[in-house]
All heavy atoms as TSV, in Angstrom:
chain	resi	resn	atom	element	x	y	z
A	1	MET	N	N	-14.422	21.259	-39.729
A	1	MET	CA	C	-13.174	20.598	-39.438
A	1	MET	C	C	-13.459	19.154	-39.031
A	1	MET	O	O	-14.133	18.918	-38.040
A	1	MET	CB	C	-12.467	21.355	-38.298
A	1	MET	CG	C	-11.110	20.839	-38.019
A	1	MET	SD	S	-10.295	22.035	-36.950
A	1	MET	CE	C	-9.205	20.993	-36.113
A	2	LYS	N	N	-12.989	18.204	-39.784
A	2	LYS	CA	C	-13.232	16.797	-39.524
A	2	LYS	C	C	-12.054	16.205	-38.776
A	2	LYS	O	O	-10.910	16.406	-39.124
A	2	LYS	CB	C	-13.446	16.059	-40.842
A	2	LYS	CG	C	-13.815	14.634	-40.650
A	2	LYS	CD	C	-14.302	14.015	-41.933
A	2	LYS	CE	C	-14.526	12.563	-41.633
A	2	LYS	NZ	N	-15.588	11.983	-42.325
A	3	SER	N	N	-12.346	15.440	-37.731
A	3	SER	CA	C	-11.273	14.830	-36.952
A	3	SER	C	C	-10.891	13.498	-37.585
A	3	SER	O	O	-11.620	12.894	-38.365
A	3	SER	CB	C	-11.730	14.624	-35.514
A	3	SER	OG	O	-12.755	13.649	-35.461
A	4	ASP	N	N	-9.709	13.027	-37.227
A	4	ASP	CA	C	-9.206	11.758	-37.749
A	4	ASP	C	C	-9.633	10.560	-36.919
A	4	ASP	O	O	-9.276	9.428	-37.224
A	4	ASP	CB	C	-7.673	11.798	-37.821
A	4	ASP	CG	C	-7.189	12.788	-38.863
A	4	ASP	OD1	O	-7.939	13.029	-39.826
A	4	ASP	OD2	O	-6.082	13.326	-38.709
A	5	GLU	N	N	-10.392	10.812	-35.863
A	5	GLU	CA	C	-10.842	9.718	-35.005
A	5	GLU	C	C	-11.988	8.961	-35.660
A	5	GLU	O	O	-12.836	9.564	-36.334
A	5	GLU	CB	C	-11.293	10.262	-33.654
A	5	GLU	CG	C	-10.157	10.880	-32.847
A	5	GLU	CD	C	-10.625	11.372	-31.512
A	5	GLU	OE1	O	-11.730	10.992	-31.064
A	5	GLU	OE2	O	-9.880	12.152	-30.904
A	6	PRO	N	N	-12.060	7.636	-35.475
A	6	PRO	CA	C	-13.153	6.870	-36.087
A	6	PRO	C	C	-14.469	7.147	-35.364
A	6	PRO	O	O	-14.516	7.376	-34.157
A	6	PRO	CB	C	-12.699	5.422	-35.891
A	6	PRO	CG	C	-11.753	5.436	-34.762
A	6	PRO	CD	C	-11.096	6.787	-34.781
A	7	ASN	N	N	-15.540	7.097	-36.109
A	7	ASN	CA	C	-16.892	7.260	-35.572
A	7	ASN	C	C	-17.619	5.939	-35.694
A	7	ASN	O	O	-17.317	5.114	-36.565
A	7	ASN	CB	C	-17.666	8.320	-36.357
A	7	ASN	CG	C	-17.063	9.693	-36.185
A	7	ASN	OD1	O	-16.554	10.015	-35.113
A	7	ASN	ND2	N	-17.139	10.507	-37.222
A	8	LEU	N	N	-18.611	5.731	-34.860
A	8	LEU	CA	C	-19.409	4.508	-34.948
A	8	LEU	C	C	-20.142	4.432	-36.267
A	8	LEU	O	O	-20.337	3.352	-36.833
A	8	LEU	CB	C	-20.407	4.432	-33.784
A	8	LEU	CG	C	-19.814	4.166	-32.406
A	8	LEU	CD1	C	-20.916	4.231	-31.355
A	8	LEU	CD2	C	-19.104	2.854	-32.372
A	9	GLU	N	N	-20.557	5.568	-36.795
A	9	GLU	CA	C	-21.294	5.588	-38.049
A	9	GLU	C	C	-20.424	5.167	-39.244
A	9	GLU	O	O	-20.931	4.750	-40.273
A	9	GLU	CB	C	-21.882	6.970	-38.319
A	9	GLU	CG	C	-23.008	7.348	-37.383
A	9	GLU	CD	C	-22.511	7.890	-36.033
A	9	GLU	OE1	O	-21.301	8.141	-35.890
A	9	GLU	OE2	O	-23.344	8.038	-35.139
A	10	ASP	N	N	-19.109	5.251	-39.084
A	10	ASP	CA	C	-18.205	4.874	-40.172
A	10	ASP	C	C	-17.986	3.355	-40.259
A	10	ASP	O	O	-17.464	2.864	-41.262
A	10	ASP	CB	C	-16.839	5.566	-40.017
A	10	ASP	CG	C	-16.970	7.067	-40.170
A	10	ASP	OD1	O	-17.959	7.526	-40.786
A	10	ASP	OD2	O	-16.088	7.784	-39.652
A	11	LEU	N	N	-18.343	2.645	-39.221
A	11	LEU	CA	C	-18.178	1.199	-39.248
A	11	LEU	C	C	-19.175	0.576	-40.209
A	11	LEU	O	O	-20.312	1.021	-40.327
A	11	LEU	CB	C	-18.377	0.607	-37.855
A	11	LEU	CG	C	-17.351	1.025	-36.790
A	11	LEU	CD1	C	-17.739	0.475	-35.447
A	11	LEU	CD2	C	-15.966	0.543	-37.175
A	12	GLU	N	N	-18.746	-0.498	-40.886
A	12	GLU	CA	C	-19.606	-1.135	-41.872
A	12	GLU	C	C	-20.831	-1.814	-41.255
A	12	GLU	O	O	-21.916	-1.821	-41.816
A	12	GLU	CB	C	-18.808	-2.158	-42.667
A	12	GLU	CG	C	-17.710	-1.543	-43.503
A	12	GLU	CD	C	-16.835	-2.619	-44.148
A	12	GLU	OE1	O	-17.169	-3.814	-44.027
A	12	GLU	OE2	O	-15.856	-2.253	-44.782
A	13	ASP	N	N	-20.663	-2.413	-40.094
A	13	ASP	CA	C	-21.758	-3.148	-39.466
A	13	ASP	C	C	-22.234	-2.471	-38.175
A	13	ASP	O	O	-22.443	-3.107	-37.159
A	13	ASP	CB	C	-21.368	-4.594	-39.210
A	13	ASP	CG	C	-20.141	-4.694	-38.313
A	13	ASP	OD1	O	-19.546	-3.668	-37.994
A	13	ASP	OD2	O	-19.790	-5.821	-37.937
A	14	TYR	N	N	-22.408	-1.159	-38.221
A	14	TYR	CA	C	-22.822	-0.417	-37.031
A	14	TYR	C	C	-24.232	-0.830	-36.592
A	14	TYR	O	O	-24.472	-1.066	-35.420
A	14	TYR	CB	C	-22.758	1.094	-37.314
A	14	TYR	CG	C	-23.319	1.952	-36.215
A	14	TYR	CD1	C	-22.705	1.953	-34.959
A	14	TYR	CD2	C	-24.426	2.749	-36.410
A	14	TYR	CE1	C	-23.192	2.727	-33.935
A	14	TYR	CE2	C	-24.931	3.529	-35.383
A	14	TYR	CZ	C	-24.312	3.513	-34.156
A	14	TYR	OH	O	-24.806	4.283	-33.140
A	15	ASN	N	N	-25.174	-0.915	-37.504
A	15	ASN	CA	C	-26.558	-1.217	-37.130
A	15	ASN	C	C	-26.868	-2.711	-37.188
A	15	ASN	O	O	-27.770	-3.173	-36.521
A	15	ASN	CB	C	-27.529	-0.467	-38.066
A	15	ASN	CG	C	-27.536	1.012	-37.779
A	15	ASN	OD1	O	-27.383	1.429	-36.644
A	15	ASN	ND2	N	-27.670	1.806	-38.817
A	16	THR	N	N	-26.174	-3.469	-37.997
A	16	THR	CA	C	-26.438	-4.896	-38.111
A	16	THR	C	C	-25.148	-5.667	-38.135
A	16	THR	O	O	-24.104	-5.159	-38.569
A	16	THR	CB	C	-27.212	-5.220	-39.401
A	16	THR	OG1	O	-26.418	-4.767	-40.512
A	16	THR	CG2	C	-28.543	-4.534	-39.440
A	17	LEU	N	N	-25.193	-6.884	-37.658
A	17	LEU	CA	C	-24.039	-7.781	-37.753
A	17	LEU	C	C	-24.170	-8.580	-39.026
A	17	LEU	O	O	-25.218	-9.112	-39.334
A	17	LEU	CB	C	-23.982	-8.719	-36.553
A	17	LEU	CG	C	-23.564	-8.086	-35.227
A	17	LEU	CD1	C	-23.651	-9.107	-34.113
A	17	LEU	CD2	C	-22.152	-7.549	-35.307
A	18	LYS	N	N	-23.086	-8.705	-39.733
A	18	LYS	CA	C	-23.095	-9.450	-40.990
A	18	LYS	C	C	-21.866	-10.346	-41.048
A	18	LYS	O	O	-20.837	-10.026	-40.471
A	18	LYS	CB	C	-23.083	-8.514	-42.199
A	18	LYS	CG	C	-24.285	-7.621	-42.319
A	18	LYS	CD	C	-24.138	-6.702	-43.509
A	18	LYS	CE	C	-25.308	-5.733	-43.559
A	18	LYS	NZ	N	-25.166	-4.757	-44.615
A	19	GLY	N	N	-21.991	-11.455	-41.746
A	19	GLY	CA	C	-20.856	-12.290	-42.061
A	19	GLY	C	C	-20.268	-12.991	-40.861
A	19	GLY	O	O	-20.972	-13.567	-40.031
A	20	GLU	N	N	-18.951	-12.945	-40.770
A	20	GLU	CA	C	-18.222	-13.704	-39.750
A	20	GLU	C	C	-18.520	-13.211	-38.339
A	20	GLU	O	O	-18.624	-14.026	-37.412
A	20	GLU	CB	C	-16.727	-13.604	-40.039
A	20	GLU	CG	C	-15.886	-14.481	-39.097
A	20	GLU	CD	C	-14.411	-14.386	-39.392
A	20	GLU	OE1	O	-14.012	-13.692	-40.349
A	20	GLU	OE2	O	-13.663	-15.008	-38.645
A	21	LYS	N	N	-18.692	-11.917	-38.153
A	21	LYS	CA	C	-18.994	-11.382	-36.811
A	21	LYS	C	C	-20.331	-11.934	-36.301
A	21	LYS	O	O	-20.462	-12.286	-35.128
A	21	LYS	CB	C	-19.034	-9.868	-36.818
A	21	LYS	CG	C	-17.675	-9.228	-36.929
A	21	LYS	CD	C	-17.779	-7.736	-36.824
A	21	LYS	CE	C	-16.421	-7.091	-36.955
A	21	LYS	NZ	N	-16.491	-5.638	-36.826
A	22	LYS	N	N	-21.314	-12.029	-37.181
A	22	LYS	CA	C	-22.622	-12.542	-36.788
A	22	LYS	C	C	-22.496	-14.015	-36.394
A	22	LYS	O	O	-23.074	-14.461	-35.408
A	22	LYS	CB	C	-23.611	-12.397	-37.943
A	22	LYS	CG	C	-25.019	-12.776	-37.592
A	22	LYS	CD	C	-25.957	-12.481	-38.748
A	22	LYS	CE	C	-27.392	-12.762	-38.385
A	22	LYS	NZ	N	-28.300	-12.415	-39.468
A	23	ARG	N	N	-21.716	-14.777	-37.140
A	23	ARG	CA	C	-21.522	-16.188	-36.839
A	23	ARG	C	C	-20.796	-16.362	-35.516
A	23	ARG	O	O	-21.157	-17.241	-34.694
A	23	ARG	CB	C	-20.715	-16.844	-37.971
A	23	ARG	CG	C	-20.626	-18.345	-37.857
A	23	ARG	CD	C	-20.000	-18.952	-39.096
A	23	ARG	NE	N	-18.813	-18.268	-39.521
A	23	ARG	CZ	C	-17.568	-18.671	-39.256
A	23	ARG	NH1	N	-17.383	-19.771	-38.564
A	23	ARG	NH2	N	-16.536	-17.994	-39.680
A	24	ILE	N	N	-19.826	-15.509	-35.224
A	24	ILE	CA	C	-19.089	-15.615	-33.961
A	24	ILE	C	C	-20.014	-15.274	-32.786
A	24	ILE	O	O	-19.978	-15.961	-31.751
A	24	ILE	CB	C	-17.855	-14.677	-33.994
A	24	ILE	CG1	C	-16.819	-15.247	-34.950
A	24	ILE	CG2	C	-17.256	-14.515	-32.603
A	24	ILE	CD1	C	-15.655	-14.323	-35.202
A	25	VAL	N	N	-20.840	-14.264	-32.927
A	25	VAL	CA	C	-21.750	-13.888	-31.844
A	25	VAL	C	C	-22.725	-15.035	-31.549
A	25	VAL	O	O	-22.953	-15.404	-30.396
A	25	VAL	CB	C	-22.520	-12.593	-32.193
A	25	VAL	CG1	C	-23.667	-12.352	-31.228
A	25	VAL	CG2	C	-21.561	-11.398	-32.195
A	26	TRP	N	N	-23.304	-15.628	-32.597
A	26	TRP	CA	C	-24.224	-16.728	-32.395
A	26	TRP	C	C	-23.539	-17.963	-31.826
A	26	TRP	O	O	-24.106	-18.692	-31.014
A	26	TRP	CB	C	-24.966	-17.076	-33.682
A	26	TRP	CG	C	-26.082	-16.125	-33.943
A	26	TRP	CD1	C	-26.140	-15.166	-34.904
A	26	TRP	CD2	C	-27.301	-15.999	-33.189
A	26	TRP	NE1	N	-27.326	-14.465	-34.806
A	26	TRP	CE2	C	-28.040	-14.952	-33.751
A	26	TRP	CE3	C	-27.822	-16.659	-32.075
A	26	TRP	CZ2	C	-29.292	-14.578	-33.252
A	26	TRP	CZ3	C	-29.063	-16.259	-31.592
A	26	TRP	CH2	C	-29.776	-15.248	-32.177
A	27	THR	N	N	-22.279	-18.184	-32.193
A	27	THR	CA	C	-21.527	-19.304	-31.647
A	27	THR	C	C	-21.279	-19.118	-30.153
A	27	THR	O	O	-21.435	-20.052	-29.367
A	27	THR	CB	C	-20.185	-19.468	-32.389
A	27	THR	OG1	O	-20.436	-19.659	-33.783
A	27	THR	CG2	C	-19.389	-20.634	-31.853
A	28	VAL	N	N	-20.920	-17.913	-29.750
A	28	VAL	CA	C	-20.693	-17.618	-28.328
A	28	VAL	C	C	-21.981	-17.784	-27.537
A	28	VAL	O	O	-21.988	-18.359	-26.444
A	28	VAL	CB	C	-20.102	-16.203	-28.156
A	28	VAL	CG1	C	-20.103	-15.783	-26.702
A	28	VAL	CG2	C	-18.698	-16.141	-28.726
A	29	ILE	N	N	-23.093	-17.312	-28.074
A	29	ILE	CA	C	-24.380	-17.469	-27.405
A	29	ILE	C	C	-24.743	-18.933	-27.265
A	29	ILE	O	O	-25.165	-19.395	-26.193
A	29	ILE	CB	C	-25.485	-16.675	-28.144
A	29	ILE	CG1	C	-25.247	-15.181	-28.016
A	29	ILE	CG2	C	-26.871	-17.036	-27.628
A	29	ILE	CD1	C	-26.129	-14.314	-28.868
A	30	LEU	N	N	-24.572	-19.708	-28.318
A	30	LEU	CA	C	-24.903	-21.130	-28.300
A	30	LEU	C	C	-24.010	-21.889	-27.304
A	30	LEU	O	O	-24.515	-22.723	-26.531
A	30	LEU	CB	C	-24.756	-21.719	-29.703
A	30	LEU	CG	C	-25.135	-23.190	-29.868
A	30	LEU	CD1	C	-26.623	-23.363	-29.576
A	30	LEU	CD2	C	-24.833	-23.633	-31.271
A	31	ILE	N	N	-22.725	-21.587	-27.289
A	31	ILE	CA	C	-21.818	-22.256	-26.339
A	31	ILE	C	C	-22.208	-21.901	-24.903
A	31	ILE	O	O	-22.202	-22.758	-24.019
A	31	ILE	CB	C	-20.353	-21.872	-26.640
A	31	ILE	CG1	C	-19.912	-22.556	-27.931
A	31	ILE	CG2	C	-19.429	-22.263	-25.488
A	31	ILE	CD1	C	-18.544	-22.133	-28.416
A	32	GLY	N	N	-22.596	-20.652	-24.662
A	32	GLY	CA	C	-23.039	-20.267	-23.324
A	32	GLY	C	C	-24.294	-21.011	-22.894
A	32	GLY	O	O	-24.415	-21.446	-21.755
A	33	LEU	N	N	-25.233	-21.181	-23.817
A	33	LEU	CA	C	-26.445	-21.939	-23.497
A	33	LEU	C	C	-26.139	-23.410	-23.220
A	33	LEU	O	O	-26.719	-24.024	-22.304
A	33	LEU	CB	C	-27.464	-21.810	-24.629
A	33	LEU	CG	C	-28.100	-20.434	-24.774
A	33	LEU	CD1	C	-28.953	-20.377	-26.029
A	33	LEU	CD2	C	-28.941	-20.110	-23.559
A	34	ILE	N	N	-25.215	-23.992	-23.984
A	34	ILE	CA	C	-24.855	-25.385	-23.793
A	34	ILE	C	C	-24.156	-25.574	-22.434
A	34	ILE	O	O	-24.484	-26.506	-21.679
A	34	ILE	CB	C	-23.960	-25.875	-24.951
A	34	ILE	CG1	C	-24.799	-25.996	-26.229
A	34	ILE	CG2	C	-23.325	-27.227	-24.618
A	34	ILE	CD1	C	-23.971	-26.266	-27.470
A	35	ILE	N	N	-23.239	-24.676	-22.097
A	35	ILE	CA	C	-22.552	-24.772	-20.803
A	35	ILE	C	C	-23.573	-24.596	-19.670
A	35	ILE	O	O	-23.501	-25.309	-18.659
A	35	ILE	CB	C	-21.423	-23.738	-20.719
A	35	ILE	CG1	C	-20.284	-24.125	-21.662
A	35	ILE	CG2	C	-20.895	-23.592	-19.293
A	35	ILE	CD1	C	-19.194	-23.093	-21.781
A	36	GLY	N	N	-24.495	-23.682	-19.824
A	36	GLY	CA	C	-25.520	-23.490	-18.789
A	36	GLY	C	C	-26.395	-24.718	-18.625
A	36	GLY	O	O	-26.734	-25.106	-17.505
A	37	ALA	N	N	-26.768	-25.343	-19.734
A	37	ALA	CA	C	-27.594	-26.560	-19.658
A	37	ALA	C	C	-26.828	-27.698	-19.000
A	37	ALA	O	O	-27.394	-28.439	-18.190
A	37	ALA	CB	C	-28.048	-26.962	-21.062
A	38	LEU	N	N	-25.545	-27.834	-19.322
A	38	LEU	CA	C	-24.724	-28.862	-18.675
A	38	LEU	C	C	-24.578	-28.610	-17.178
A	38	LEU	O	O	-24.634	-29.537	-16.368
A	38	LEU	CB	C	-23.346	-28.940	-19.334
A	38	LEU	CG	C	-23.301	-29.504	-20.734
A	38	LEU	CD1	C	-21.886	-29.367	-21.308
A	38	LEU	CD2	C	-23.736	-30.960	-20.734
A	39	TYR	N	N	-24.432	-27.343	-16.784
A	39	TYR	CA	C	-24.336	-27.005	-15.364
A	39	TYR	C	C	-25.637	-27.353	-14.637
A	39	TYR	O	O	-25.598	-27.939	-13.547
A	39	TYR	CB	C	-24.014	-25.519	-15.201
A	39	TYR	CG	C	-24.036	-25.060	-13.780
A	39	TYR	CD1	C	-22.983	-25.343	-12.929
A	39	TYR	CD2	C	-25.126	-24.363	-13.263
A	39	TYR	CE1	C	-22.994	-24.946	-11.620
A	39	TYR	CE2	C	-25.149	-23.959	-11.947
A	39	TYR	CZ	C	-24.080	-24.250	-11.127
A	39	TYR	OH	O	-24.110	-23.857	-9.815
A	40	VAL	N	N	-26.774	-27.009	-15.217
A	40	VAL	CA	C	-28.052	-27.294	-14.583
A	40	VAL	C	C	-28.267	-28.800	-14.469
A	40	VAL	O	O	-28.724	-29.297	-13.442
A	40	VAL	CB	C	-29.222	-26.632	-15.368
A	40	VAL	CG1	C	-30.559	-27.137	-14.905
A	40	VAL	CG2	C	-29.141	-25.117	-15.214
A	41	ALA	N	N	-27.909	-29.546	-15.516
A	41	ALA	CA	C	-28.057	-31.010	-15.485
A	41	ALA	C	C	-27.158	-31.616	-14.427
A	41	ALA	O	O	-27.569	-32.495	-13.652
A	41	ALA	CB	C	-27.754	-31.589	-16.847
A	42	ALA	N	N	-25.897	-31.174	-14.341
A	42	ALA	CA	C	-24.969	-31.712	-13.344
A	42	ALA	C	C	-25.415	-31.338	-11.931
A	42	ALA	O	O	-25.335	-32.179	-11.017
A	42	ALA	CB	C	-23.573	-31.194	-13.617
A	43	LYS	N	N	-25.918	-30.137	-11.747
A	43	LYS	CA	C	-26.360	-29.728	-10.420
A	43	LYS	C	C	-27.593	-30.506	-9.967
A	43	LYS	O	O	-27.699	-30.897	-8.814
A	43	LYS	CB	C	-26.674	-28.227	-10.414
A	43	LYS	CG	C	-27.042	-27.702	-9.043
A	43	LYS	CD	C	-26.752	-26.246	-8.945
A	43	LYS	CE	C	-27.192	-25.669	-7.640
A	43	LYS	NZ	N	-26.299	-25.988	-6.557
A	44	SER	N	N	-28.503	-30.790	-10.903
A	44	SER	CA	C	-29.677	-31.567	-10.510
A	44	SER	C	C	-29.316	-33.036	-10.268
A	44	SER	O	O	-29.934	-33.691	-9.448
A	44	SER	CB	C	-30.761	-31.448	-11.584
A	44	SER	OG	O	-30.346	-32.084	-12.774
A	45	TYR	N	N	-28.320	-33.549	-10.972
A	45	TYR	CA	C	-27.937	-34.957	-10.800
A	45	TYR	C	C	-27.068	-35.155	-9.555
A	45	TYR	O	O	-27.285	-36.068	-8.788
A	45	TYR	CB	C	-27.203	-35.440	-12.038
A	45	TYR	CG	C	-26.859	-36.919	-12.004
A	45	TYR	CD1	C	-27.846	-37.884	-12.177
A	45	TYR	CD2	C	-25.567	-37.327	-11.784
A	45	TYR	CE1	C	-27.555	-39.216	-12.135
A	45	TYR	CE2	C	-25.245	-38.668	-11.737
A	45	TYR	CZ	C	-26.232	-39.625	-11.907
A	45	TYR	OH	O	-25.923	-40.943	-11.851
A	46	TYR	N	N	-26.093	-34.283	-9.350
A	46	TYR	CA	C	-25.154	-34.435	-8.235
A	46	TYR	C	C	-25.471	-33.530	-7.068
A	46	TYR	O	O	-24.843	-33.656	-6.025
A	46	TYR	CB	C	-23.728	-34.119	-8.701
A	46	TYR	CG	C	-23.192	-35.065	-9.742
A	46	TYR	CD1	C	-22.981	-34.648	-11.039
A	46	TYR	CD2	C	-22.895	-36.366	-9.424
A	46	TYR	CE1	C	-22.496	-35.510	-11.986
A	46	TYR	CE2	C	-22.405	-37.253	-10.359
A	46	TYR	CZ	C	-22.194	-36.806	-11.648
A	46	TYR	OH	O	-21.712	-37.658	-12.585
A	47	GLY	N	N	-26.399	-32.644	-7.172
A	47	GLY	CA	C	-26.630	-31.640	-6.141
A	47	GLY	C	C	-27.358	-32.117	-4.918
A	47	GLY	O	O	-27.378	-31.431	-3.911
A	48	ASP	N	N	-27.938	-33.313	-4.921
A	48	ASP	CA	C	-28.721	-33.776	-3.769
A	48	ASP	C	C	-27.899	-34.513	-2.723
A	48	ASP	O	O	-28.420	-34.911	-1.711
A	48	ASP	CB	C	-29.845	-34.692	-4.247
A	48	ASP	CG	C	-30.877	-33.940	-5.067
A	48	ASP	OD1	O	-30.997	-32.723	-4.874
A	48	ASP	OD2	O	-31.566	-34.581	-5.883
A	49	SER	N	N	-26.597	-34.681	-2.951
A	49	SER	CA	C	-25.789	-35.410	-1.973
A	49	SER	C	C	-25.598	-34.563	-0.723
A	49	SER	O	O	-25.395	-33.353	-0.788
A	49	SER	CB	C	-24.426	-35.775	-2.565
A	49	SER	OG	O	-23.668	-34.612	-2.787
A	50	ASN	N	N	-25.699	-35.207	0.416
A	50	ASN	CA	C	-25.533	-34.542	1.682
A	50	ASN	C	C	-24.221	-35.028	2.302
A	50	ASN	O	O	-24.212	-35.889	3.160
A	50	ASN	CB	C	-26.707	-34.812	2.599
A	50	ASN	CG	C	-26.689	-33.943	3.827
A	50	ASN	OD1	O	-25.831	-33.078	3.961
A	50	ASN	ND2	N	-27.606	-34.190	4.736
A	51	ASP	N	N	-23.107	-34.505	1.820
A	51	ASP	CA	C	-21.794	-34.957	2.267
A	51	ASP	C	C	-21.148	-33.963	3.216
A	51	ASP	O	O	-19.940	-33.918	3.332
A	51	ASP	CB	C	-20.881	-35.255	1.098
A	51	ASP	CG	C	-20.664	-34.053	0.206
A	51	ASP	OD1	O	-21.358	-33.048	0.414
A	51	ASP	OD2	O	-19.807	-34.129	-0.678
A	52	SER	N	N	-21.942	-33.165	3.897
A	52	SER	CA	C	-21.370	-32.220	4.840
A	52	SER	C	C	-21.018	-32.927	6.144
A	52	SER	O	O	-21.584	-33.964	6.500
A	52	SER	CB	C	-22.358	-31.081	5.107
A	52	SER	OG	O	-23.538	-31.597	5.704
A	53	ILE	N	N	-20.065	-32.368	6.850
A	53	ILE	CA	C	-19.618	-32.930	8.124
A	53	ILE	C	C	-20.309	-32.156	9.246
A	53	ILE	O	O	-20.148	-30.941	9.360
A	53	ILE	CB	C	-18.091	-32.810	8.265
A	53	ILE	CG1	C	-17.405	-33.565	7.142
A	53	ILE	CG2	C	-17.630	-33.321	9.629
A	53	ILE	CD1	C	-15.920	-33.361	7.068
A	54	PRO	N	N	-21.078	-32.851	10.056
A	54	PRO	CA	C	-21.747	-32.150	11.161
A	54	PRO	C	C	-20.750	-31.750	12.252
A	54	PRO	O	O	-19.892	-32.520	12.631
A	54	PRO	CB	C	-22.759	-33.153	11.693
A	54	PRO	CG	C	-22.231	-34.480	11.255
A	54	PRO	CD	C	-21.455	-34.249	10.005
A	55	VAL	N	N	-20.884	-30.521	12.753
A	55	VAL	CA	C	-20.001	-30.006	13.788
A	55	VAL	C	C	-20.865	-29.707	15.004
A	55	VAL	O	O	-21.828	-28.966	14.905
A	55	VAL	CB	C	-19.269	-28.743	13.304
A	55	VAL	CG1	C	-18.407	-28.162	14.418
A	55	VAL	CG2	C	-18.439	-29.060	12.085
A	56	GLN	N	N	-20.473	-30.272	16.153
A	56	GLN	CA	C	-21.251	-30.094	17.374
A	56	GLN	C	C	-20.721	-28.962	18.253
A	56	GLN	O	O	-21.427	-28.451	19.091
A	56	GLN	CB	C	-21.267	-31.396	18.182
A	56	GLN	CG	C	-21.826	-32.591	17.433
A	56	GLN	CD	C	-23.289	-32.386	17.037
A	56	GLN	OE1	O	-24.035	-31.736	17.717
A	56	GLN	NE2	N	-23.677	-32.942	15.901
A	57	ASP	N	N	-19.434	-28.614	18.093
A	57	ASP	CA	C	-18.832	-27.577	18.924
A	57	ASP	C	C	-19.342	-26.205	18.498
A	57	ASP	O	O	-19.417	-25.887	17.321
A	57	ASP	CB	C	-17.313	-27.608	18.812
A	57	ASP	CG	C	-16.717	-28.901	19.345
A	57	ASP	OD1	O	-17.405	-29.555	20.161
A	57	ASP	OD2	O	-15.606	-29.265	18.922
A	58	VAL	N	N	-19.618	-25.371	19.505
A	58	VAL	CA	C	-20.067	-24.021	19.239
A	58	VAL	C	C	-18.937	-23.082	19.664
A	58	VAL	O	O	-18.456	-23.139	20.790
A	58	VAL	CB	C	-21.348	-23.693	20.016
A	58	VAL	CG1	C	-21.774	-22.268	19.773
A	58	VAL	CG2	C	-22.452	-24.670	19.622
A	59	ILE	N	N	-18.514	-22.235	18.765
A	59	ILE	CA	C	-17.480	-21.252	19.106
A	59	ILE	C	C	-18.196	-20.050	19.727
A	59	ILE	O	O	-19.021	-19.400	19.079
A	59	ILE	CB	C	-16.694	-20.830	17.858
A	59	ILE	CG1	C	-15.999	-22.042	17.256
A	59	ILE	CG2	C	-15.698	-19.730	18.182
A	59	ILE	CD1	C	-15.318	-21.768	15.943
A	60	THR	N	N	-17.869	-19.788	20.975
A	60	THR	CA	C	-18.566	-18.704	21.664
A	60	THR	C	C	-17.729	-17.433	21.723
A	60	THR	O	O	-18.277	-16.353	21.724
A	60	THR	CB	C	-18.928	-19.131	23.089
A	60	THR	OG1	O	-17.727	-19.505	23.766
A	60	THR	CG2	C	-19.892	-20.284	23.075
A	61	LYS	N	N	-16.406	-17.556	21.809
A	61	LYS	CA	C	-15.576	-16.377	21.927
A	61	LYS	C	C	-14.278	-16.591	21.130
A	61	LYS	O	O	-13.630	-17.604	21.288
A	61	LYS	CB	C	-15.245	-16.104	23.389
A	61	LYS	CG	C	-14.514	-14.837	23.622
A	61	LYS	CD	C	-14.315	-14.574	25.104
A	61	LYS	CE	C	-13.593	-13.257	25.293
A	61	LYS	NZ	N	-13.339	-13.002	26.729
A	62	VAL	N	N	-13.952	-15.627	20.305
A	62	VAL	CA	C	-12.713	-15.685	19.538
A	62	VAL	C	C	-11.722	-14.730	20.170
A	62	VAL	O	O	-12.008	-13.535	20.293
A	62	VAL	CB	C	-12.974	-15.284	18.054
A	62	VAL	CG1	C	-11.680	-15.309	17.277
A	62	VAL	CG2	C	-13.989	-16.203	17.428
A	63	PRO	N	N	-10.560	-15.267	20.582
A	63	PRO	CA	C	-9.595	-14.372	21.261
A	63	PRO	C	C	-8.951	-13.413	20.266
A	63	PRO	O	O	-8.607	-13.785	19.148
A	63	PRO	CB	C	-8.560	-15.335	21.836
A	63	PRO	CG	C	-8.682	-16.562	20.997
A	63	PRO	CD	C	-10.121	-16.637	20.540
A	64	LEU	N	N	-8.791	-12.165	20.676
A	64	LEU	CA	C	-8.150	-11.140	19.882
A	64	LEU	C	C	-6.793	-10.834	20.466
A	64	LEU	O	O	-6.622	-10.796	21.686
A	64	LEU	CB	C	-8.992	-9.865	19.823
A	64	LEU	CG	C	-10.396	-9.997	19.212
A	64	LEU	CD1	C	-11.132	-8.682	19.359
A	64	LEU	CD2	C	-10.269	-10.356	17.749
A	65	LYS	N	N	-5.813	-10.604	19.620
A	65	LYS	CA	C	-4.483	-10.256	20.107
A	65	LYS	C	C	-4.236	-8.801	19.981
A	65	LYS	O	O	-4.606	-8.093	19.178
A	65	LYS	CB	C	-3.427	-11.034	19.363
A	65	LYS	CG	C	-3.390	-12.457	19.784
A	65	LYS	CD	C	-2.191	-13.140	19.182
A	65	LYS	CE	C	-2.049	-14.551	19.760
A	65	LYS	NZ	N	-0.892	-15.198	19.327
């Protein structure tokens, strides 16, 4: 008795990616690598700034209601 549900083995590109799907996968991977490289470059260029505000007050007790 064969069911009407699709099986992975029935798909045309189950074991390999071919054609447009392969191109889309490689495009997504390439865009991810480019965004990652831009992030690393921006972090190394702008990441050394010390623009934090020093706070001298120490909070010792927080009141609870």
